[in-house]
N, CA, C and O atoms as a GROMACS GRO file, in nm:
protein
  476
    1MET      N    1   0.069  -0.125   0.002
    1MET     CA    2   0.008   0.009   0.006
    1MET      C    3   0.094   0.119   0.023
    1MET      O    4   0.049   0.229   0.056
    2LYS      N    5   0.202   0.102   0.004
    2LYS     CA    6   0.302   0.219   0.006
    2LYS      C    7   0.277   0.329  -0.119
    2LYS      O    8   0.294   0.451  -0.110
    3ARG      N    9   0.238   0.260  -0.227
    3ARG     CA   10   0.256   0.356  -0.358
    3ARG      C   11   0.096   0.422  -0.354
    3ARG      O   12   0.070   0.492  -0.452
    4PHE      N   13   0.004   0.409  -0.268
    4PHE     CA   14  -0.100   0.479  -0.266
    4PHE      C   15  -0.097   0.606  -0.188
    4PHE      O   16  -0.028   0.621  -0.087
    5ASN      N   17  -0.187   0.706  -0.247
    5ASN     CA   18  -0.202   0.831  -0.186
    5ASN      C   19  -0.270   0.814  -0.045
    5ASN      O   20  -0.312   0.703  -0.015
    6LYS      N   21  -0.282   0.921   0.046
    6LYS     CA   22  -0.329   0.924   0.160
    6LYS      C   23  -0.475   0.904   0.165
    6LYS      O   24  -0.529   0.854   0.263
    7GLU      N   25  -0.540   0.944   0.056
    7GLU     CA   26  -0.705   0.923   0.039
    7GLU      C   27  -0.723   0.773   0.020
    7GLU      O   28  -0.809   0.721   0.092
    8ILE      N   29  -0.653   0.693  -0.069
    8ILE     CA   30  -0.680   0.571  -0.097
    8ILE      C   31  -0.632   0.491   0.011
    8ILE      O   32  -0.696   0.387   0.028
    9LYS      N   33  -0.528   0.514   0.097
    9LYS     CA   34  -0.509   0.444   0.212
    9LYS      C   35  -0.599   0.444   0.296
    9LYS      O   36  -0.630   0.344   0.361
   10THR      N   37  -0.668   0.588   0.310
   10THR     CA   38  -0.774   0.587   0.406
   10THR      C   39  -0.903   0.525   0.390
   10THR      O   40  -0.972   0.482   0.483
   11ILE      N   41  -0.933   0.522   0.258
   11ILE     CA   42  -1.041   0.435   0.203
   11ILE      C   43  -1.022   0.280   0.239
   11ILE      O   44  -1.107   0.214   0.298
   12ILE      N   45  -0.909   0.234   0.199
   12ILE     CA   46  -0.878   0.104   0.222
   12ILE      C   47  -0.903   0.062   0.391
   12ILE      O   48  -0.952  -0.042   0.434
   13GLU      N   49  -0.866   0.149   0.446
   13GLU     CA   50  -0.847   0.145   0.616
   13GLU      C   51  -0.995   0.125   0.636
   13GLU      O   52  -1.035   0.019   0.684
   14ALA      N   53  -1.090   0.236   0.597
   14ALA     CA   54  -1.222   0.225   0.636
   14ALA      C   55  -1.284   0.100   0.584
   14ALA      O   56  -1.368   0.043   0.654
   15ILE      N   57  -1.248   0.048   0.457
   15ILE     CA   58  -1.345  -0.064   0.424
   15ILE      C   59  -1.298  -0.185   0.515
   15ILE      O   60  -1.379  -0.266   0.561
   16GLN      N   61  -1.172  -0.190   0.537
   16GLN     CA   62  -1.110  -0.293   0.635
   16GLN      C   63  -1.165  -0.297   0.769
   16GLN      O   64  -1.185  -0.405   0.824
   17ASP      N   65  -1.195  -0.164   0.835
   17ASP     CA   66  -1.249  -0.150   0.953
   17ASP      C   67  -1.404  -0.206   0.975
   17ASP      O   68  -1.456  -0.245   1.080
   18LYS      N   69  -1.446  -0.200   0.875
   18LYS     CA   70  -1.594  -0.281   0.867
   18LYS      C   71  -1.589  -0.413   0.785
   18LYS      O   72  -1.679  -0.453   0.711
   19LYS      N   73  -1.473  -0.473   0.807
   19LYS     CA   74  -1.482  -0.638   0.721
   19LYS      C   75  -1.495  -0.649   0.578
   19LYS      O   76  -1.501  -0.760   0.525
   20GLY      N   77  -1.501  -0.532   0.507
   20GLY     CA   78  -1.504  -0.540   0.350
   20GLY      C   79  -1.399  -0.626   0.285
   20GLY      O   80  -1.281  -0.628   0.318
   21LYS      N   81  -1.447  -0.688   0.201
   21LYS     CA   82  -1.364  -0.782   0.129
   21LYS      C   83  -1.343  -0.731  -0.034
   21LYS      O   84  -1.396  -0.633  -0.088
   22GLN      N   85  -1.258  -0.820  -0.088
   22GLN     CA   86  -1.232  -0.816  -0.225
   22GLN      C   87  -1.204  -0.670  -0.299
   22GLN      O   88  -1.253  -0.630  -0.405
   23ILE      N   89  -1.113  -0.602  -0.212
   23ILE     CA   90  -1.076  -0.462  -0.251
   23ILE      C   91  -0.995  -0.453  -0.374
   23ILE      O   92  -0.891  -0.517  -0.390
   24ARG      N   93  -1.051  -0.367  -0.465
   24ARG     CA   94  -0.969  -0.363  -0.592
   24ARG      C   95  -0.939  -0.203  -0.604
   24ARG      O   96  -1.024  -0.120  -0.574
   25VAL      N   97  -0.828  -0.173  -0.645
   25VAL     CA   98  -0.807  -0.030  -0.671
   25VAL      C   99  -0.761  -0.021  -0.807
   25VAL      O  100  -0.668  -0.090  -0.850
   26LEU      N  101  -0.828   0.069  -0.882
   26LEU     CA  102  -0.793   0.076  -1.033
   26LEU      C  103  -0.755   0.209  -1.057
   26LEU      O  104  -0.833   0.302  -1.044
   27ASP      N  105  -0.612   0.225  -1.100
   27ASP     CA  106  -0.555   0.356  -1.123
   27ASP      C  107  -0.568   0.405  -1.289
   27ASP      O  108  -0.509   0.357  -1.386
   28LEU      N  109  -0.649   0.500  -1.286
   28LEU     CA  110  -0.677   0.544  -1.424
   28LEU      C  111  -0.595   0.659  -1.469
   28LEU      O  112  -0.620   0.708  -1.579
   29LYS      N  113  -0.492   0.712  -1.388
   29LYS     CA  114  -0.410   0.817  -1.413
   29LYS      C  115  -0.375   0.841  -1.559
   29LYS      O  116  -0.390   0.941  -1.629
   30LYS      N  117  -0.319   0.708  -1.589
   30LYS     CA  118  -0.245   0.732  -1.727
   30LYS      C  119  -0.320   0.674  -1.832
   30LYS      O  120  -0.270   0.622  -1.932
   31ILE      N  121  -0.472   0.687  -1.803
   31ILE     CA  122  -0.576   0.660  -1.934
   31ILE      C  123  -0.641   0.810  -1.947
   31ILE      O  124  -0.685   0.878  -1.854
   32ASP      N  125  -0.637   0.845  -2.079
   32ASP     CA  126  -0.680   0.968  -2.110
   32ASP      C  127  -0.852   0.966  -2.116
   32ASP      O  128  -0.924   0.873  -2.151
   33ASP      N  129  -0.890   1.103  -2.069
   33ASP     CA  130  -1.050   1.120  -2.083
   33ASP      C  131  -1.123   1.023  -2.001
   33ASP      O  132  -1.224   0.964  -2.039
   34THR      N  133  -1.054   1.006  -1.865
   34THR     CA  134  -1.135   0.918  -1.756
   34THR      C  135  -1.218   1.027  -1.670
   34THR      O  136  -1.193   1.148  -1.672
   35ILE      N  137  -1.313   0.969  -1.600
   35ILE     CA  138  -1.397   1.065  -1.514
   35ILE      C  139  -1.323   1.082  -1.376
   35ILE      O  140  -1.358   1.168  -1.295
   36CYS      N  141  -1.222   0.997  -1.356
   36CYS     CA  142  -1.163   1.039  -1.216
   36CYS      C  143  -1.011   0.953  -1.228
   36CYS      O  144  -0.978   0.897  -1.332
   37GLN      N  145  -0.935   0.953  -1.121
   37GLN     CA  146  -0.800   0.902  -1.111
   37GLN      C  147  -0.790   0.750  -1.056
   37GLN      O  148  -0.707   0.670  -1.099
   38TYR      N  149  -0.877   0.726  -0.964
   38TYR     CA  150  -0.904   0.616  -0.905
   38TYR      C  151  -1.030   0.579  -0.895
   38TYR      O  152  -1.123   0.658  -0.877
   39ILE      N  153  -1.043   0.439  -0.908
   39ILE     CA  154  -1.188   0.373  -0.875
   39ILE      C  155  -1.149   0.283  -0.770
   39ILE      O  156  -1.040   0.226  -0.781
   40VAL      N  157  -1.224   0.260  -0.664
   40VAL     CA  158  -1.213   0.170  -0.551
   40VAL      C  159  -1.320   0.083  -0.550
   40VAL      O  160  -1.426   0.144  -0.534
   41ILE      N  161  -1.335  -0.069  -0.566
   41ILE     CA  162  -1.434  -0.129  -0.570
   41ILE      C  163  -1.418  -0.248  -0.444
   41ILE      O  164  -1.312  -0.304  -0.416
   42CYS      N  165  -1.541  -0.270  -0.380
   42CYS     CA  166  -1.525  -0.352  -0.279
   42CYS      C  167  -1.649  -0.426  -0.245
   42CYS      O  168  -1.744  -0.400  -0.318
   43GLU      N  169  -1.668  -0.508  -0.157
   43GLU     CA  170  -1.782  -0.580  -0.139
   43GLU      C  171  -1.825  -0.591   0.018
   43GLU      O  172  -1.731  -0.594   0.097
   44GLY      N  173  -1.947  -0.596   0.069
   44GLY     CA  174  -1.995  -0.636   0.206
   44GLY      C  175  -2.080  -0.749   0.168
   44GLY      O  176  -2.121  -0.766   0.053
   45ASN      N  177  -2.111  -0.838   0.280
   45ASN     CA  178  -2.177  -0.954   0.259
   45ASN      C  179  -2.327  -0.939   0.242
   45ASN      O  180  -2.399  -1.017   0.180
   46THR      N  181  -2.366  -0.823   0.309
   46THR     CA  182  -2.511  -0.775   0.310
   46THR      C  183  -2.536  -0.662   0.296
   46THR      O  184  -2.439  -0.586   0.305
   47PRO      N  185  -2.672  -0.602   0.268
   47PRO     CA  186  -2.685  -0.454   0.260
   47PRO      C  187  -2.645  -0.374   0.398
   47PRO      O  188  -2.592  -0.263   0.393
   48THR      N  189  -2.671  -0.433   0.505
   48THR     CA  190  -2.630  -0.372   0.635
   48THR      C  191  -2.480  -0.340   0.634
   48THR      O  192  -2.433  -0.236   0.680
   49GLN      N  193  -2.405  -0.444   0.574
   49GLN     CA  194  -2.261  -0.424   0.586
   49GLN      C  195  -2.207  -0.323   0.474
   49GLN      O  196  -2.097  -0.269   0.485
   50VAL      N  197  -2.281  -0.304   0.381
   50VAL     CA  198  -2.242  -0.232   0.259
   50VAL      C  199  -2.286  -0.082   0.327
   50VAL      O  200  -2.208   0.010   0.301
   51SER      N  201  -2.384  -0.055   0.398
   51SER     CA  202  -2.425   0.059   0.452
   51SER      C  203  -2.323   0.094   0.571
   51SER      O  204  -2.304   0.213   0.595
   52ALA      N  205  -2.258   0.001   0.644
   52ALA     CA  206  -2.178   0.030   0.735
   52ALA      C  207  -2.026   0.070   0.682
   52ALA      O  208  -1.955   0.147   0.746
   53ILE      N  209  -1.991   0.015   0.572
   53ILE     CA  210  -1.885   0.060   0.486
   53ILE      C  211  -1.876   0.179   0.426
   53ILE      O  212  -1.774   0.245   0.408
   54THR      N  213  -2.008   0.210   0.390
   54THR     CA  214  -2.035   0.346   0.335
   54THR      C  215  -2.002   0.451   0.444
   54THR      O  216  -1.913   0.536   0.435
   55ASP      N  217  -2.076   0.434   0.538
   55ASP     CA  218  -2.054   0.529   0.671
   55ASP      C  219  -1.913   0.550   0.715
   55ASP      O  220  -1.868   0.662   0.738
   56SER      N  221  -1.837   0.423   0.729
   56SER     CA  222  -1.711   0.430   0.771
   56SER      C  223  -1.616   0.515   0.669
   56SER      O  224  -1.535   0.597   0.712
   57ILE      N  225  -1.634   0.487   0.527
   57ILE     CA  226  -1.548   0.557   0.443
   57ILE      C  227  -1.590   0.707   0.473
   57ILE      O  228  -1.505   0.788   0.511
   58GLU      N  229  -1.727   0.743   0.456
   58GLU     CA  230  -1.774   0.888   0.462
   58GLU      C  231  -1.708   0.976   0.598
   58GLU      O  232  -1.668   1.092   0.602
   59ASN      N  233  -1.715   0.862   0.714
   59ASN     CA  234  -1.671   0.938   0.825
   59ASN      C  235  -1.512   0.963   0.855
   59ASN      O  236  -1.462   1.060   0.912
   60LYS      N  237  -1.444   0.841   0.798
   60LYS     CA  238  -1.291   0.857   0.812
   60LYS      C  239  -1.237   0.951   0.702
   60LYS      O  240  -1.131   1.008   0.724
   61LEU      N  241  -1.291   0.968   0.605
   61LEU     CA  242  -1.249   1.095   0.511
   61LEU      C  243  -1.264   1.210   0.544
   61LEU      O  244  -1.183   1.301   0.524
   62ARG      N  245  -1.387   1.220   0.605
   62ARG     CA  246  -1.437   1.344   0.655
   62ARG      C  247  -1.346   1.401   0.795
   62ARG      O  248  -1.306   1.517   0.803
   63ASP      N  249  -1.324   1.298   0.901
   63ASP     CA  250  -1.266   1.320   1.008
   63ASP      C  251  -1.104   1.339   0.998
   63ASP      O  252  -1.039   1.422   1.062
   64GLU      N  253  -1.054   1.252   0.912
   64GLU     CA  254  -0.917   1.244   0.907
   64GLU      C  255  -0.845   1.348   0.802
   64GLU      O  256  -0.734   1.396   0.827
   65LEU      N  257  -0.914   1.376   0.692
   65LEU     CA  258  -0.878   1.443   0.575
   65LEU      C  259  -0.956   1.571   0.553
   65LEU      O  260  -0.900   1.664   0.495
   66GLY      N  261  -1.083   1.583   0.596
   66GLY     CA  262  -1.161   1.690   0.560
   66GLY      C  263  -1.208   1.699   0.432
   66GLY      O  264  -1.224   1.807   0.376
   67GLU      N  265  -1.233   1.583   0.378
   67GLU     CA  266  -1.283   1.545   0.237
   67GLU      C  267  -1.431   1.517   0.264
   67GLU      O  268  -1.466   1.454   0.364
   68ARG      N  269  -1.510   1.561   0.180
   68ARG     CA  270  -1.660   1.528   0.158
   68ARG      C  271  -1.687   1.477   0.017
   68ARG      O  272  -1.615   1.510  -0.077
   69PRO      N  273  -1.797   1.390   0.004
   69PRO     CA  274  -1.823   1.339  -0.114
   69PRO      C  275  -1.921   1.440  -0.179
   69PRO      O  276  -2.015   1.491  -0.117
   70LEU      N  277  -1.890   1.467  -0.318
   70LEU     CA  278  -1.992   1.513  -0.399
   70LEU      C  279  -2.125   1.479  -0.398
   70LEU      O  280  -2.214   1.562  -0.382
   71VAL      N  281  -2.145   1.331  -0.416
   71VAL     CA  282  -2.261   1.275  -0.397
   71VAL      C  283  -2.248   1.110  -0.363
   71VAL      O  284  -2.156   1.045  -0.413
   72ILE      N  285  -2.331   1.057  -0.288
   72ILE     CA  286  -2.336   0.922  -0.236
   72ILE      C  287  -2.472   0.872  -0.308
   72ILE      O  288  -2.574   0.937  -0.285
   73ASP      N  289  -2.479   0.766  -0.390
   73ASP     CA  290  -2.607   0.692  -0.454
   73ASP      C  291  -2.594   0.556  -0.403
   73ASP      O  292  -2.494   0.495  -0.365
   74GLY      N  293  -2.728   0.519  -0.411
   74GLY     CA  294  -2.767   0.370  -0.378
   74GLY      C  295  -2.784   0.314  -0.232
   74GLY      O  296  -2.788   0.196  -0.198
   75THR      N  297  -2.795   0.446  -0.141
   75THR     CA  298  -2.804   0.397   0.004
   75THR      C  299  -2.962   0.348   0.039
   75THR      O  300  -3.000   0.313   0.151
   76LYS      N  301  -3.036   0.354  -0.067
   76LYS     CA  302  -3.199   0.314  -0.032
   76LYS      C  303  -3.201   0.178  -0.011
   76LYS      O  304  -3.268   0.127   0.079
   77ASN      N  305  -3.119   0.106  -0.101
   77ASN     CA  306  -3.115  -0.052  -0.083
   77ASN      C  307  -2.987  -0.103  -0.045
   77ASN      O  308  -2.974  -0.217   0.000
   78ASN      N  309  -2.898  -0.029  -0.059
   78ASN     CA  310  -2.732  -0.078  -0.023
   78ASN      C  311  -2.726  -0.206  -0.101
   78ASN      O  312  -2.703  -0.298  -0.024
   79LEU      N  313  -2.736  -0.239  -0.203
   79LEU     CA  314  -2.718  -0.335  -0.300
   79LEU      C  315  -2.572  -0.286  -0.387
   79LEU      O  316  -2.482  -0.362  -0.423
   80TRP      N  317  -2.576  -0.174  -0.404
   80TRP     CA  318  -2.464  -0.117  -0.479
   80TRP      C  319  -2.466   0.036  -0.443
   80TRP      O  320  -2.557   0.108  -0.484
   81VAL      N  321  -2.361   0.085  -0.366
   81VAL     CA  322  -2.379   0.221  -0.348
   81VAL      C  323  -2.221   0.281  -0.411
   81VAL      O  324  -2.107   0.236  -0.398
   82ALA      N  325  -2.269   0.391  -0.475
   82ALA     CA  326  -2.139   0.473  -0.538
   82ALA      C  327  -2.116   0.591  -0.464
   82ALA      O  328  -2.214   0.657  -0.428
   83MET      N  329  -1.986   0.633  -0.432
   83MET     CA  330  -1.943   0.753  -0.351
   83MET      C  331  -1.856   0.817  -0.460
   83MET      O  332  -1.775   0.752  -0.525
   84ASP      N  333  -1.876   0.937  -0.475
   84ASP     CA  334  -1.829   1.028  -0.568
   84ASP      C  335  -1.727   1.136  -0.497
   84ASP      O  336  -1.781   1.235  -0.447
   85TYR      N  337  -1.596   1.126  -0.489
   85TYR     CA  338  -1.504   1.224  -0.446
   85TYR      C  339  -1.440   1.303  -0.531
   85TYR      O  340  -1.335   1.355  -0.495
   86ALA      N  341  -1.489   1.327  -0.653
   86ALA     CA  342  -1.425   1.387  -0.783
   86ALA      C  343  -1.318   1.297  -0.845
   86ALA      O  344  -1.343   1.226  -0.941
   87ASN      N  345  -1.186   1.302  -0.783
   87ASN     CA  346  -1.070   1.220  -0.838
   87ASN      C  347  -1.091   1.094  -0.793
   87ASN      O  348  -1.022   1.011  -0.853
   88ILE      N  349  -1.175   1.043  -0.691
   88ILE     CA  350  -1.186   0.895  -0.647
   88ILE      C  351  -1.313   0.863  -0.651
   88ILE      O  352  -1.388   0.937  -0.588
   89ILE      N  353  -1.375   0.739  -0.726
   89ILE     CA  354  -1.496   0.696  -0.707
   89ILE      C  355  -1.504   0.545  -0.650
   89ILE      O  356  -1.438   0.451  -0.694
   90ILE      N  357  -1.594   0.540  -0.545
   90ILE     CA  358  -1.597   0.413  -0.474
   90ILE      C  359  -1.721   0.342  -0.499
   90ILE      O  360  -1.830   0.398  -0.504
   91HIS      N  361  -1.700   0.208  -0.517
   91HIS     CA  362  -1.807   0.145  -0.547
   91HIS      C  363  -1.824   0.023  -0.451
   91HIS      O  364  -1.745  -0.070  -0.468
   92ILE      N  365  -1.911   0.013  -0.358
   92ILE     CA  366  -1.954  -0.087  -0.255
   92ILE      C  367  -2.063  -0.175  -0.312
   92ILE      O  368  -2.168  -0.129  -0.356
   93PHE      N  369  -2.032  -0.303  -0.310
   93PHE     CA  370  -2.150  -0.409  -0.370
   93PHE      C  371  -2.164  -0.498  -0.269
   93PHE      O  372  -2.074  -0.518  -0.188
   94VAL      N  373  -2.293  -0.565  -0.264
   94VAL     CA  374  -2.306  -0.711  -0.208
   94VAL      C  375  -2.242  -0.786  -0.322
   94VAL      O  376  -2.225  -0.728  -0.429
   95PRO      N  377  -2.206  -0.909  -0.307
   95PRO     CA  378  -2.143  -0.975  -0.408
   95PRO      C  379  -2.209  -1.023  -0.522
   95PRO      O  380  -2.152  -1.037  -0.630
   96GLU      N  381  -2.369  -1.059  -0.495
   96GLU     CA  382  -2.448  -1.077  -0.627
   96GLU      C  383  -2.458  -0.952  -0.724
   96GLU      O  384  -2.456  -0.962  -0.847
   97SER      N  385  -2.468  -0.834  -0.655
   97SER     CA  386  -2.466  -0.727  -0.760
   97SER      C  387  -2.332  -0.694  -0.819
   97SER      O  388  -2.327  -0.646  -0.933
   98ARG      N  389  -2.218  -0.719  -0.746
   98ARG     CA  390  -2.076  -0.697  -0.812
   98ARG      C  391  -2.064  -0.786  -0.929
   98ARG      O  392  -2.017  -0.742  -1.034
   99ALA      N  393  -2.106  -0.918  -0.918
   99ALA     CA  394  -2.100  -1.022  -1.004
   99ALA      C  395  -2.198  -0.973  -1.137
   99ALA      O  396  -2.154  -0.964  -1.252
  100PHE      N  397  -2.316  -0.946  -1.104
  100PHE     CA  398  -2.409  -0.900  -1.211
  100PHE      C  399  -2.351  -0.782  -1.303
  100PHE      O  400  -2.340  -0.793  -1.425
  101TYR      N  401  -2.314  -0.665  -1.228
  101TYR     CA  402  -2.269  -0.558  -1.315
  101TYR      C  403  -2.129  -0.562  -1.367
  101TYR      O  404  -2.091  -0.498  -1.466
  102ASP      N  405  -2.059  -0.637  -1.298
  102ASP     CA  406  -1.907  -0.671  -1.341
  102ASP      C  407  -1.833  -0.553  -1.382
  102ASP      O  408  -1.766  -0.557  -1.486
  103ILE      N  409  -1.840  -0.441  -1.305
  103ILE     CA  410  -1.767  -0.319  -1.351
  103ILE      C  411  -1.616  -0.335  -1.330
  103ILE      O  412  -1.539  -0.251  -1.377
  104ASP      N  413  -1.574  -0.434  -1.265
  104ASP     CA  414  -1.426  -0.450  -1.240
  104ASP      C  415  -1.368  -0.456  -1.347
  104ASP      O  416  -1.249  -0.425  -1.349
  105HIS      N  417  -1.435  -0.499  -1.472
  105HIS     CA  418  -1.369  -0.540  -1.612
  105HIS      C  419  -1.389  -0.404  -1.690
  105HIS      O  420  -1.327  -0.392  -1.796
  106LEU      N  421  -1.466  -0.306  -1.650
  106LEU     CA  422  -1.506  -0.207  -1.766
  106LEU      C  423  -1.356  -0.116  -1.803
  106LEU      O  424  -1.341  -0.056  -1.910
  107TRP      N  425  -1.264  -0.119  -1.704
  107TRP     CA  426  -1.129  -0.051  -1.735
  107TRP      C  427  -1.014  -0.140  -1.723
  107TRP      O  428  -0.921  -0.123  -1.645
  108GLU      N  429  -1.028  -0.236  -1.806
  108GLU     CA  430  -0.923  -0.347  -1.817
  108GLU      C  431  -0.785  -0.296  -1.853
  108GLU      O  432  -0.683  -0.363  -1.836
  109ASP      N  433  -0.787  -0.171  -1.905
  109ASP     CA  434  -0.650  -0.119  -1.933
  109ASP      C  435  -0.596  -0.044  -1.818
  109ASP      O  436  -0.481  -0.002  -1.823
  110ALA      N  437  -0.668  -0.024  -1.716
  110ALA     CA  438  -0.608   0.050  -1.594
  110ALA      C  439  -0.525  -0.045  -1.512
  110ALA      O  440  -0.543  -0.167  -1.509
  111ASN      N  441  -0.431   0.023  -1.444
  111ASN     CA  442  -0.352  -0.066  -1.342
  111ASN      C  443  -0.433  -0.088  -1.214
  111ASN      O  444  -0.480  -0.004  -1.137
  112SER      N  445  -0.437  -0.227  -1.210
  112SER     CA  446  -0.537  -0.282  -1.091
  112SER      C  447  -0.443  -0.346  -0.979
  112SER      O  448  -0.355  -0.430  -0.998
  113THR      N  449  -0.478  -0.294  -0.870
  113THR     CA  450  -0.432  -0.357  -0.757
  113THR      C  451  -0.536  -0.438  -0.659
  113THR      O  452  -0.632  -0.374  -0.615
  114ASP      N  453  -0.522  -0.557  -0.629
  114ASP     CA  454  -0.621  -0.636  -0.545
  114ASP      C  455  -0.551  -0.610  -0.391
  114ASP      O  456  -0.432  -0.637  -0.380
  115ILE      N  457  -0.606  -0.572  -0.304
  115ILE     CA  458  -0.585  -0.560  -0.168
  115ILE      C  459  -0.631  -0.716  -0.111
  115ILE      O  460  -0.738  -0.772  -0.136
  116PRO      N  461  -0.531  -0.763  -0.038
  116PRO     CA  462  -0.567  -0.869   0.035
  116PRO      C  463  -0.675  -0.862   0.170
  116PRO      O  464  -0.654  -0.795   0.271
  117ASP      N  465  -0.777  -0.934   0.148
  117ASP     CA  466  -0.873  -0.948   0.267
  117ASP      C  467  -0.799  -0.975   0.397
  117ASP      O  468  -0.708  -1.057   0.398
  118LEU      N  469  -0.830  -0.918   0.489
  118LEU     CA  470  -0.804  -0.931   0.638
  118LEU      C  471  -0.882  -1.042   0.690
  118LEU      O  472  -0.998  -1.056   0.651
  119GLU      N  473  -0.826  -1.127   0.779
  119GLU     CA  474  -0.894  -1.243   0.842
  119GLU      C  475  -0.941  -1.199   0.955
  119GLU      O  476  -1.004  -1.273   1.030
   0.00000   0.00000   0.00000
């Protein structure tokens, strides 16, 4: 994780604080005309866990770095929550939604880093 900036490290810690799994960081900085610099994708086992991960990320980024999201969408059902922090977009899924939408592969030319799950 040394190569990640403080925002990405904080996001990963916030996800892991709530036992989020299957974290993938996509680095889009070297790709022209992208909507952001990073995409972080992870999953929680249930909508309740997705909600907890969302809250953890929002609180940790605000409290530690003074960062606030431009928008958070998907909190009505918590099957897929998207958090937009301008240069970083975070997607938090339940496993079934992640498999169905398969957004991990939309940016196959991005530099991808999988973060090992904490046990």
